[in-house]
N, C-alpha and C positions, 0 to 999 in steps of 0.2 A: 391148577385150582379150578374147581367147578362150583358154580352157584346156580340155584334153581329159584325161579320166581313164578308166582301164579296170581291172577286177578280173579277173585270169585265173581260169579254172575251177580250183577246188580251193584257192584262196588267199583270205585274208580281208582283205588290205590292197589299197587302190587305188593304181595307179601312174599317174603323169602320162605322157602320150604326146604325140606331135607332131602328129597329125592324127586326124580322126574315123574310127572303125571301128565295126563292128557291136557293139551292146550296150555302147556307151561313154557316159560322162557328158560333156556339153558345157556348160561354164559360160561365159556371156557377160556381160561387165561393161561397160556403156556402149558397146555396139558401134556401129560406123559403119554407114551404109546398105549399103555394099558387103559388109561382114561379115555383115549380116543376110541379104542376098540369097544369099550363098555357103552359109551354113548352111541356109537354106531349100531350096536346090537339093540339098544333100547329104542332108538328113534327110527332106525332104518336108513339113516343117512350114510352114504358110502364113506368109508374111512379116508379115502384119498381126497374126497371133497372137503372133509374137515381139516386134513393136514395141509390143504392148499394155502390156508391163511397163516400157516406156521413157517412158510418159506418167505424170507425177507425180499427175495427177488421176484416174487409173483406179481404179475401185472393185473391191473383192474380189469374185470371182465364179468360176464354172465354165463353160467353153465347150468344145464338141466340134465339130470340123470335119474331114472326110475322115479319120476314124479317129485324129485327133490330139486329145489331151485337154489343155486348158489349165486349170490351177488357179492362180488369181491371188489372192494374199493380201498384206496390208500387213505390213511389217516395221519394227521400231523403229530409229531412227538418232539419233546425237548430233551437233548442229551447234555450232560455236563462234561466239560473238557477234563483232561487228565489232571491238570493242575488245580482244578476246582475253582478257577477264577473267572471263567466265562462259560457261555452256553452256545450250542449250535443246534440247528433244527434239521429234522429228517422226517421220513415217512415210513410207515409200516402197513402191511395189509390188514384189513379187517374183513372177515368173512361172515356173511349173513346167510344162513341156510334155513329155508322154509320147507317143512314137510307137511303132510296132511294133518298132523297132530302136534307138532312141536315147532318152536321158533328158536333157532340156535345162533349164537354169536361166538366167534372165535378170534382171538388175537394173541400175539406173543407177549405183550406187556399191558399193564394197566393204562387205560386211556380215559380222558374226561369225556370223550364222545359217548362212552357207555356209562361211566360212573355218574354222569349227570342224571341218568334215569334212576340209578340206585338211590341217589341222594335227594330225589324229589324236585330237582331243578327244572325238569321238563313236565309241564302240566298237560293233563288230558291224554296221556298215553294209556292204551289198553292192550294187554298182551293177547286178549282174545281177538283183537282186530289186527291181524298180521300185516295187512297192506298199510294201514295207517302207521303202525309201529315201524315198518321199514322206511316209509317216507320220512318219519320224524328222525330216524337215525341218519338218513342221507342229508336231511336239512341241517341237523346239528353238526354234522361233519363239515359241511360247507361253511357254516358259521365259525367253526373252530379255525379253519384255514384263514378266513378273513381276520380273525382275532390275532393269530400268530403273525400274519403278514404286517399288521399294524405294529406289533411288538418289534419285528425285525426293522421296520422303518425307524421307529424311535431309537432303538439300539444303534442303528447305523448313524443317525444324527449325533448321538452322544459321542461315538467313537471319532467321528469327523471333527467335532469340536476339540477333542484331545489332540488330534493330529495337526490342527492349526497351530497348537502351542509347541508340540514336540513330535518330531518324526521318529517314532519308535517302531521297532519290528513287531512288538506285541500288538499294537493297534492295527497295523497293516495285516497281520495274520488273522485278527478277528474280523476285519472287513472281508478278507478272502473267504473265511468260513461262512459269513453271511451270504456272500455271493453264491457259494456252493449250495447253501440252504435254499436260496431262491430258485436255483436251477432245479433242485429236487422237487420243490413245491410246484413250480410251473409245470413240470412233466406230469406229476401226480394229479394235479387239478385238471389238466386236459384229459387224462385218462378217465378220471372220475366223471367228468362232464359227458364224455362219450357214453358211459354207463347210464347216467341219468337220462340222456336223450333216448337211449334204447328202451329204458323202463317206461318212459313217457309215451313212446310211439308204439310199443308192442303190448302183447297180452301175457307177458311173463308172469305177472301177478294180476289178480282181479282188481279192476279199478272201480272206485266208488266216487260218486260226484262230490260227496261231502269231504273227501280226502284229497281231491285233486288240487286244491289250493296249496296244500303242504308241499306236494311234489313240484308245483309251479314255482313256489318260493325257493325250493332247493335248487332248481335250475337257474333261477335269477341270481341267487347268492353265489352259485358256482361260476356263473359267467362273470360276475363282478370280481370274484377272487382271481379268476384267470387273467382278467385285464389288469388288476392291481399287481399281480405277480410279475407280469411282463413289464409293466411300467417301473416297478421298484428294481427289477433286475437290470433294465436298461440304464436307469439313473445310477445305480451302484456301480455298474460296469464303467460308465463314463467317469464317475468319481475316482475309481481305481486308476483309470488311465490318466486323469488329471494329477493325482498324487504321484504317479510314476514320473510324469513330466516335471513336477515340482522337485522331486528327489534328484532327478537327473540334472536339473538346473542348479540346484544347491551344490551338487558335486562339481559342476563346472565352475561355479563361483569360487569354491574352495581351491580347486586346482589353479585357477587364475591368480588367486591371492598368494598361494605358495610359490608359484612361478615368479611373481613379481618380487616377493621377499627374497627368494633365492638369488635373483639377479642383483638386487640392491646389496645384499650381504657379500656377494661374490666380488664386487668392485673393490672394496677395501682389502679383501684377501688377496686379490690379484696385484694391487699396488704394493702391499706389504711383501709379497713374494719376490717382486722385482728388487726392492731395496734390501732384501735379505740375502742377495747373491754375494758371493765372496769375490767381488770384482770392484774396481773403482766406480763410484756412482756419484751423481750430482748431489749436493747438499750434505754429503757424508761428513764434511769438516765444518759445516755451518753450525753455529751454536744453537740456532733455533730450527735445525733441520727436522728434528722429530716432529715438532709442532706444525711445521710447514707441510710435512707429508700427511699428518693427520687431517689438516685443513683441506688439502687436495682430495683426500679420500672422502671426507665428509661432503665436499662440494660435488664431487662426481656422483656420490650416492644420492645427494639431494636432487641433482639434475635428473638422474635415472628415476627417482621416485616421482618427480613432477611429470615426467613423460608417461610413466605408468598410470598416474592418476588421471591425466587427460585422456588416456586411452581406456579409462574406466576399468582398469584391472584390479582396483581395490577401492 
């Protein structure tokens, strides 16, 4: 899918148009090879540069070719699990390509990092000011990472409350998925931060004093997201280790209880097996022999149970 936007001179709002024009914004969402070739021909942006954002394994980086600048960053996304009962978080590449006459964004899926601009949630963006537009995208991306990190923290706390009541595999798997999500986020945020630092320190795009605050804010938000991701990951990793210890301890308690019960039940069985032998035995002619044997069995089992209790086996 391809969408075109243009901001007329003197206006502040972008309008969607039907085709590419000079100084327009072209947004490509999971484009076909034919669409990539067409946009490449219209804008002069190399097709391989456009396709870079369509590879899920591409790393965040900056690339310059034929006066076309590619700023590739990772963006956060939410995926639904196969059973539809939970969500997990991942990242995808977002490519921003700046040519002399066009501003191009490329992504595999719809993302709120970009749709916020469509829906008017980002104020003061002007397609004619490519530098500011780029900074606003980078800033919005850092804000989205912070937003999703807070969601992960809240979701983790809810799952942990459930685990306090019942140790189910479902909740443990959800925690594992969140831990994986934090690893992905942490890696992507660090890569994005390196790109931000490079944009800040270099002349890849022309800097304007009035736009510098936006980039500085993006760097600050990125640094905060990086620290939060590391903290949440360490906390969740420690929590997983703690729950693993609790599960192991619960298993030990169950095994101790079963062992104690087995010993207690074995004593009457052992006594009964002796008196079941086909040989002369004590009390076999006594009229209360059966009850005496039951009493002896109960007494021995009671003594064994008392010993087990004092040893805290149940």
